[in-house]
N, C-alpha and C positions, 0 to 999 in steps of 0.2 A: 157509355161511361162518362160520367162527367167529368170536367177538368178543373183542377183546381185553380182559379186564379186569383184570389187573394187570400190574406192569411185567415188561415182558420183558427179558432179557439181551441186549444187543449185543456188550460185550467185558468182558474184566477181565484186569487183568496185575500183577504184583507183584515186588517187591524187600523187601529188610532194611528200606528205609527207608520204602515206601507200598504200598499196595494199592490200584489204583485199578478201580472198576466202573462200568460204562457201561451207562444201562438206559434205555429208552423208556417213558413213561408212557401211560395207559389215554387221555391227551390229547392225545399226539403230543409232547409235549414230552421232551425227552433230559435225563436227569440224570446228572451227574458226581458222583461220592463216592469222596473218598480218606480213606483210615483208615491209621492207624500199621503200618509192617510190623514183624516180627519181631524186629527189631535198632534199632526206634525206641524209645527209652525215655522220652523227655519228652512231655508232653502239648501239646498243639494250643493258641498262645496264642489270646486274644480280638482279633475282628479290632478294631484301635484306633478309640475315637472319634471321629465326623466322617469317618470312611475312608469309610465309603458314601455319605453326601453328597458329597463330593470326586469319589469314583469315578463318582456319577450324571453330574455337574457335566462330566466329563470324556469322558461319553460321546456317541457321536452315531450315525446311521443306517449307519454302515461298522464303527465297533467299540463294544463295550459293555464297561466294567469292571465283570463281574459280581462280587459279592459274595453269601458265601454265604446262601441262605435259610432252611439249618438247620445250626448248626456247636456244637461241645462240642470238649471236652477231646481224645476220639477218635476224631471223625469230623467233615469238611467237605462238605456238598453244595451245587452249584450246579443253575441253570438254564441249558441251552443249546439252540440248534438244530442242533447238528451232533454226530459221533462220531469226527471226524477233526482230528489238529491240523496245523496247520500244518507242523510239523517232520516228522510221518510225511507229509505231503504232498510234500513237498519232496524227500524220502528216495526214495521211492517212486515219483517220476515221476509222480503220478495226478492232478494237478491243472496246470491252464496255466499258463505262468509269469508272465502277466498277471494272472491274479489272486492270484500270490502277490505280485507288485510293489504290486498296489492294496491289499494287505492290510498290507504292509511301511510303505507309503507314510501309509496313515491310523494305522498304529499308531505311528509317530513324530509325526503331527501332533497325534493325542488325548493321547499321553504328556506333551508339551510342557503341555498343559492341567493334567493330575494333578499334574507339578511345581509347578504354579503360576507359569510364565512368563509366563502369557498370563491371569491371573488379574484379575477385574473390578474387583477393588481391591489397593493392592499390600500386599505382607504387613506386618505390625503390627511397629511397632520394638520394640526391648527384647531381653530373651535369647531364643534359638532352643529349640524343643524338641527333648529327647534321646531317640531311638527305640533300640530293642534293635538288635544288630547282626544283620543280615539270616542268616537260620539257615546259607546255604550258605557264606558268610563265617566265620560261628562255626565250622562243622563244618570249614572247610578250615586256618584258622588253629591249631586245636586239633591237628588231626593233623602240620603242618609242626612245630610245637613239642614233643608226645608220640612220634610213631609210632605210636600204641596205635590199635584200634579192632577192630571182628569181622572176620570171614575175611580176606580178604588184605589188611588193611591195613596190618600190620607188616612183612610182608614186600615188598610195593610201595613203602611208604617206605624201606627199606634201600636197595632195588634203583633206586630214582628218586634218592635223597640221593647214592649212591656212584657214580654214572654222571654223574650230572647234575656233581661236583666241587663243593668248597667255596662258588667265588665265584658261581657260578649259582645255587646252593643259597639262599645270603642275597640273592641279586636277585630271588626266588621270592617268598620271604619279605615284600621291601619291596615285590612286588607285591601281595599279599593284603593289606598294611597303609595301600597307597596308598589305596584307597577309605573307607578309615575315619579319613583326616584330616579333621577338621571344617569345616565351608563355614556361611558366614552369607549371605542366609538360605537355612535346611534345607529342601529340597525331602522333599511328599511321595511318599514310593517305594514302588513296587509290591512291590519286595523281592526277587522272583525272577523278572524277566520274559524269558521265554524263549519259543520257538517252540512247545514242546511246551505250555504253558498256554494258545496261543490254538486256540482252536476252530473250524471254518471253518462256515459254516451248510450244510444241507444240504436244499434246494438252493440254491445262492446265487442274491440277487436283490437289488432294491432294497427297504430297509427288512428287511432281512435282516442283521444285522452279524455279525461275527467276535465272538467272545464269549473275552474275556481271563479267566484263572480266577483272582481276585484277592480281598484281605484278607485269607489264609491265614498272607503272609510281610511285609505290609504294615508300613510302618516312616517313619522321615524320616531325613535325611543327604544326601549328596552325590549329583546326579542322575546323577553318571556310573557310579553303582553299576547302574542298571537300562540305562544303554545300552552298558556293559560286558558286562552277561548276553546283550545278544542279539546283539552284534558278535562277542564270545568264540565263541558257540555256531557261528556262522556261519562266522567263519574256520577252526574245528575242521573243519566240513563241506567247507568249502573244499580244506584241507588233504589230507583222505581221499581227497574224491573225486581230486583231483591223481595222488595217489600212486596210486590203483586207475586211472587212466588214462581217467576218465570227465570230462564237461564240469564244467569248473573255474569259470565265469565266471558262472554265475547266482548263486551264493551272494555275491560282490562288487556284484553290481548290485542284491540283495536289500538289504544293507547299506548302499550309497548311497541309496538309495530313502529307507532309515528314517531316515539321518543329515540328509537333504536336508530332510525334511518335518519334521523334529524342529528343526531352525535352528539357529543360533549361540549361542556362549554357554556352552562346554563345553569343560575342559581334555583337550586331546589325549592329553597324556603321561598323565594319569588314566584314561583309557577305553583305552588302548593296555596300561597296567600291568593295569588290571583285569579286560581279556580274557583276558589269560597267566592271572591266577587263578581265572576262568573256566572256562578249559580244564583246569587243575590242578584244579579242584573236580570236574569232571567225572571225570575219573581218578578221583581220590579215591572218588565217590562208587560208582564202578562196582566197585573193589578191595572197599572196605568193604561194600556191600551186595548186590554180585551174586556175587563172586568173583575167585577170577583167571581170567584168559583170556589167550590168546595176545595178542588186540588190544590188552593193558595194554602190548607194548612198545614200540609205537608211540609211547608217549606220551614216550619219554624223548628218542629224536631232535628229534620233533614242539617238545616245550619247551625243549630243549635251544637247536636252530634262531633260535627265538623271543626267547629270553633273549641270545643273543649278538649280536640285531641291536637290541636293548632293545623288542621290540614293532612297531619300525618296519613291518615287512613288514605288520601288521594294519590300520591307516588308509591303506597307500600308495593313491595314488589316489582318495581318499576326503574 
């Protein structure tokens, strides 16, 4: 039997934004590495000072906010114990719902700690730190204003703006701005909290937490930024499942588990608005970094319906 002496490629996937490479090391650990895609022109920022300690303090035996073991302007690498994300598991129906519910519950509970809402000591008085705008919000706001970008950026911007109409378009821009309103005390943010960054352990078990790939987009700001990322992602999955005639109740159950274990103290209007921005951001990223696809047509009625209801359906029954 041959002995594994070097990294074994498990999977790789790419867009114009980033390239992800998953490898199994000789010691059995699994590395996730992300590098810029061909349309990503700016270097990766450094992990903010102090974030690694905060991430470690917020981790437990169910969820680990992992920071990179190797990072630079053009690469970021993490140690994990798996090769499948919670998003892929949900979409492919390959993991029991009970496991995903446990993951979302633990994520909500530990995110509260990362945000500093269950800190051992109260936040210090005085001026609050100001961090960079989360990259996904920066990309979205820039595109909404300019309509420019690679691949299908301009074409999709024209189609979305013309079909939404002026009133809805202004509402969408307001949604993206809502998450940038200052709040004190500012929370430590993951910055891009999606189920696509939650790596499930393989095999699962006690003492084998899910790994949240963290640090690359970390900043400070409103806690609703992170909440809206997860809720918007799940709402998009729910609407898509409903349109396809498949079970659309699981996504709402996962959202409820996440928010219930996060606790109170968040702004419902800000999360609803942010969830719409998150969905619009996904549409923008697909058009800009993958290119034109017929599925982009589905975002127009999806966003129109959500905007007409001021995002009320996003948090209904939650």
